[in-house]
C-alpha positions as CSV (number, residue, x, y, z in Angstrom):
1,M,11.3,1.0,-13.6
2,T,10.9,-0.2,-9.9
3,T,12.1,2.0,-7.1
4,T,12.8,1.0,-3.5
5,A,11.1,3.1,-0.8
6,P,13.5,4.8,1.7
7,A,14.1,2.9,4.9
8,S,11.9,5.3,6.8
9,E,8.9,4.4,4.6
10,R,9.4,0.6,4.4
11,H,7.2,-1.7,6.4
12,A,9.0,-3.2,9.5
13,L,8.8,-6.9,9.3
14,T,7.1,-8.6,12.3
15,I,6.6,-12.2,13.3
16,E,3.0,-12.0,12.2
17,D,4.1,-11.2,8.6
18,L,5.5,-14.8,8.5
19,H,2.2,-16.4,9.2
20,G,1.8,-19.5,7.1
21,R,5.5,-19.7,6.2
22,A,7.6,-22.7,7.3
23,T,10.9,-20.9,7.3
24,C,12.5,-17.4,7.0
25,T,15.9,-16.1,6.1
26,V,18.5,-15.0,8.5
27,P,18.1,-11.3,7.5
28,E,14.3,-11.6,8.0
29,A,14.8,-13.2,11.5
30,A,17.3,-10.5,12.4
31,Q,14.8,-7.8,11.5
32,I,12.1,-9.4,13.6
33,L,14.5,-9.8,16.5
34,G,15.6,-6.2,16.2
35,I,19.3,-7.1,15.7
36,G,21.7,-6.8,12.8
37,T,22.3,-9.6,10.4
38,W,25.9,-10.1,11.6
39,S,24.6,-10.4,15.2
40,A,22.0,-13.0,14.0
41,Y,24.8,-15.1,12.4
42,E,26.8,-14.9,15.6
43,A,23.7,-16.0,17.7
44,I,23.3,-18.9,15.3
45,K,26.9,-19.9,15.9
46,R,26.2,-19.9,19.7
47,D,23.0,-22.0,19.1
48,E,20.8,-19.1,20.4
49,I,18.7,-19.1,17.3
50,P,17.4,-22.4,15.9
51,V,18.3,-23.2,12.3
52,L,17.7,-25.6,9.5
53,R,20.7,-26.1,7.3
54,I,20.2,-27.3,3.7
55,G,23.5,-27.4,2.0
56,K,25.0,-24.0,2.5
57,R,21.6,-22.4,3.0
58,I,20.6,-21.4,6.6
59,L,16.9,-21.1,7.3
60,I,15.1,-20.3,10.5
61,P,12.0,-22.5,11.2
62,V,9.2,-20.0,11.8
63,P,7.4,-22.1,14.5
64,R,10.7,-22.2,16.5
65,L,11.3,-18.5,16.1
66,R,7.7,-17.8,17.3
67,A,8.4,-20.0,20.3
68,L,11.7,-18.3,21.0
69,L,9.8,-15.0,21.0
70,G,6.9,-16.3,23.1
71,A,4.5,-15.3,20.2
72,D,2.3,-18.3,20.8
73,A,1.9,-17.7,24.6
């Protein structure tokens, strides 16, 4: 049986954790940005977070998220 660690013991996702990935999910991007998932979807509606839409799926291009955060500077 697999158990999930309490939130206080879980690893906080960082932009460096996405190294080598082309995209991430909205909840992953929200965690990296330090905002809630709902706020991330609202920011997407305002074109503040770049997205790639494939059908109903919304993905965040990691290179564009890194640029948004200035991680490559």
